[in-house]
Structure formats: C-alpha cells, structure tokens
RODO-2510 file (C-alpha; in nm, 4 decimals, decimal comma):
residues 148
     n   res          X          Y          Z
     1     m    -2,3327    -1,2539    -2,5790
     2     t    -2,5239    -1,4509    -2,3192
     3     a    -2,6718    -1,3128    -1,9988
     4     s    -2,3891    -1,4720    -1,8018
     5     d    -2,1324    -1,2892    -2,0185
     6     g    -2,2809    -0,9589    -1,9012
     7     d    -2,2338    -1,0652    -1,5388
     8     r    -1,8683    -1,1547    -1,5892
     9     q    -1,6453    -0,9033    -1,4142
    10     n    -1,3118    -0,7961    -1,5504
    11     l    -0,9900    -0,9065    -1,3856
    12     a    -0,9127    -0,5608    -1,2504
    13     l    -1,2357    -0,5554    -1,0500
    14     l    -1,1741    -0,9089    -0,9280
    15     c    -0,8315    -0,7950    -0,8013
    16     f    -0,9803    -0,4781    -0,6514
    17     y    -1,2272    -0,6498    -0,4179
    18     p    -0,9677    -0,8365    -0,2114
    19     a    -0,7353    -0,5337    -0,2169
    20     r    -1,0171    -0,3174    -0,0794
    21     a    -1,0963    -0,5787     0,1853
    22     m    -0,7305    -0,5895     0,2904
    23     e    -0,7135    -0,2098     0,3145
    24     a    -1,0323    -0,1931     0,5219
    25     r    -0,9095    -0,4622     0,7601
    26     l    -0,5690    -0,2939     0,7936
    27     l    -0,7152     0,0490     0,8658
    28     a    -0,9654    -0,0877     1,1175
    29     t    -0,6985    -0,2856     1,3003
    30     v    -0,4359    -0,0126     1,3112
    31     a    -0,7000     0,2328     1,4345
    32     a    -0,8001    -0,0118     1,7090
    33     e    -0,4338    -0,0417     1,8091
    34     g    -0,3826     0,3307     1,8572
    35     f    -0,3032     0,4546     1,5071
    36     d    -0,6439     0,6167     1,4674
    37     d    -0,5140     0,9292     1,2955
    38     l    -0,4182     0,7535     0,9695
    39     t    -0,6375     0,8058     0,6625
    40     l    -0,6648     0,5766     0,3616
    41     a    -0,5012     0,8386     0,1380
    42     q    -0,2096     0,8715     0,3801
    43     a    -0,1739     0,4934     0,4066
    44     r    -0,1731     0,4455     0,0304
    45     l     0,0991     0,7063    -0,0114
    46     a     0,3059     0,5795     0,2838
    47     a     0,2926     0,2248     0,1453
    48     r     0,5064     0,3469    -0,1439
    49     i     0,7929     0,4704     0,0724
    50     g     1,0994     0,2585     0,0014
    51     p     1,3263     0,1094     0,2694
    52     h     1,5815     0,3921     0,2351
    53     g     1,3277     0,6647     0,1642
    54     t     1,1571     0,8003    -0,1450
    55     r     1,1458     1,1439    -0,3027
    56     l     0,8185     1,3312    -0,2825
    57     t     0,7943     1,3562    -0,6620
    58     d     0,8219     0,9767    -0,6881
    59     l     0,5575     0,9284    -0,4187
    60     a     0,3244     1,1612    -0,6063
    61     e     0,3812     0,9815    -0,9370
    62     q     0,3376     0,6340    -0,7902
    63     s     0,0271     0,7389    -0,5939
    64     l    -0,1259     0,9096    -0,8982
    65     v    -0,1659     1,2398    -0,7156
    66     t    -0,0227     1,5860    -0,7704
    67     k     0,3015     1,6853    -0,6023
    68     q     0,1001     1,9325    -0,3937
    69     t    -0,1358     1,6596    -0,2722
    70     a     0,1557     1,4283    -0,1934
    71     g     0,3263     1,7113    -0,0062
    72     h     0,0110     1,7756     0,1967
    73     l    -0,0219     1,4055     0,2858
    74     v     0,3467     1,3830     0,3815
    75     d     0,3077     1,6958     0,5983
    76     q     0,0195     1,5252     0,7806
    77     l     0,2157     1,2013     0,8186
    78     q     0,5161     1,3929     0,9482
    79     r     0,3107     1,5862     1,2044
    80     a     0,1676     1,2522     1,3265
    81     g     0,5191     1,1086     1,3591
    82     y     0,4868     0,8431     1,0870
    83     v     0,7505     0,9838     0,8513
    84     r     1,0447     1,2211     0,8465
    85     r     1,2176     1,4158     0,5729
    86     v     1,5939     1,3751     0,5372
    87     a     1,8592     1,4914     0,2950
    88     d     1,9025     1,2706    -0,0101
    89     p     2,2635     1,1443    -0,0012
    90     s     2,2690     1,1243    -0,3822
    91     d     2,1539     1,4855    -0,4365
    92     a     2,2092     1,7592    -0,1782
    93     r     1,9214     1,9615    -0,3238
    94     a     1,6673     1,6825    -0,2776
    95     r     1,4973     1,5353     0,0276
    96     l     1,3732     1,1858     0,0979
    97     v     1,0640     1,0835     0,2883
    98     q     1,1472     0,7998     0,5277
    99     i     0,9433     0,5962     0,7717
   100     a     0,9942     0,7294     1,1273
   101     e     0,9807     0,5305     1,4525
   102     r     0,6031     0,5557     1,4934
   103     g     0,5685     0,4574     1,1290
   104     l     0,7803     0,1474     1,1899
   105     e     0,5455     0,0492     1,4725
   106     l     0,2519     0,0941     1,2356
   107     v     0,4232    -0,1123     0,9654
   108     a     0,4727    -0,3968     1,2141
   109     v     0,0984    -0,4028     1,2877
   110     a     0,0172    -0,3842     0,9166
   111     r     0,2490    -0,6767     0,8341
   112     r     0,0833    -0,8848     1,1056
   113     v    -0,2638    -0,8090     0,9678
   114     e    -0,1497    -0,8837     0,6126
   115     a    -0,0241    -1,2249     0,7268
   116     e    -0,3510    -1,2966     0,9095
   117     v    -0,5619    -1,2029     0,6076
   118     e    -0,3456    -1,4041     0,3693
   119     a    -0,3713    -1,7045     0,6017
   120     e    -0,7513    -1,6714     0,5972
   121     w    -0,7552    -1,6453     0,2186
   122     t    -0,5259    -1,9478     0,1920
   123     a    -0,7569    -2,1449     0,4217
   124     h    -1,0483    -2,0476     0,1966
   125     l    -0,8796    -2,1145    -0,1391
   126     g    -0,6342    -2,3883    -0,0463
   127     e    -0,2545    -2,3922    -0,0558
   128     e    -0,2111    -2,4772    -0,4241
   129     p    -0,4671    -2,2312    -0,5657
   130     t    -0,3229    -1,9576    -0,3437
   131     a     0,0294    -2,0321    -0,4696
   132     q    -0,0998    -2,0274    -0,8279
   133     l    -0,2803    -1,6981    -0,7680
   134     r     0,0339    -1,5432    -0,6195
   135     a     0,2432    -1,6667    -0,9134
   136     a    -0,0061    -1,5383    -1,1698
   137     l    -0,0385    -1,1965    -1,0051
   138     t     0,3395    -1,1710    -0,9684
   139     r     0,3759    -1,2381    -1,3417
   140     l     0,0990    -0,9875    -1,4194
   141     r     0,2863    -0,7264    -1,2178
   142     e     0,5686    -0,7538    -1,4725
   143     v     0,3474    -0,5775    -1,7271
   144     t     0,1311    -0,3627    -1,4993
   145     d     0,3627    -0,2089    -1,2375
   146     p     0,6175     0,0359    -1,3791
   147     y     0,7474     0,1051    -1,0253
   148     r     0,8452    -0,2502    -0,9260
***
C-alpha cells in the first residue's frame, strides 16, 4: 500500500460530503425564508414522507430511528404545521403522516434550492460528467436503497 492509497476515501464518504453540503444549504435557506423551526432530524424524517402519506413505523425504519423517536419528531412537525396525521384508507386502525400546507410551502423552497445546488454542481463538473454521476448513483441505488 502506498501513501496515496491511505489517503483514498471510500465511495460512501465521497457521496456523504455533497449530501451534507446540500442539507446545510437547504436548512440555511429555509431558515432564512421563515422556516426557522425545522431541525435536521425533522427534515431527514420528513423527506421520507411519500406523496400520499407514510406510516410512522415506515418513517422510523427508513430514518433508522426508533418508533418513539419518529413519533416525537412527527409530533414536533405537526405542532409546527408541517405535517398532519390522517386515517390510512387501507387500514382503519393505522394512521398516515402527510405533508400539510406549511410543509408544502417548505418543500417548494427545498426543491428550488436543490435545483440551484445541482446547477452549480453541473457548472463545476460539466454536463456529461454530471449525467454520468447521476446514472451511476441511480444504478447504485438499486443495490443500496431497500425503500426505493
């Protein structure tokens, strides 16, 4: 092993750095635009809410937190007006967590920031390398994301 081999970072870390940068930019921007009561933990959990809602147990599993922690985060998000709980039409005993009106406003800001950041990254990397990166990461998701 050469000295340069010891400096080589694994692919997971190389994926983590831009993900962390995106999260930081999103949180800073949404806070500046009036959504200053959102925490990173809340945002990470809320990002897993599907278009028609998601059960709390699924949110906990996908977020790698306990059901109690997920419930606490959803309670906070609900009090802030970002989400609501509704009956699950497929199971009367279950409830779904859905994005509420204030949450939809937040999502719109987040999507705008995501587009801005991706445009900056594309300008830095170039169109073709960015397309190749997206294709490679999309393929990698096939074997790394059990919730896709």
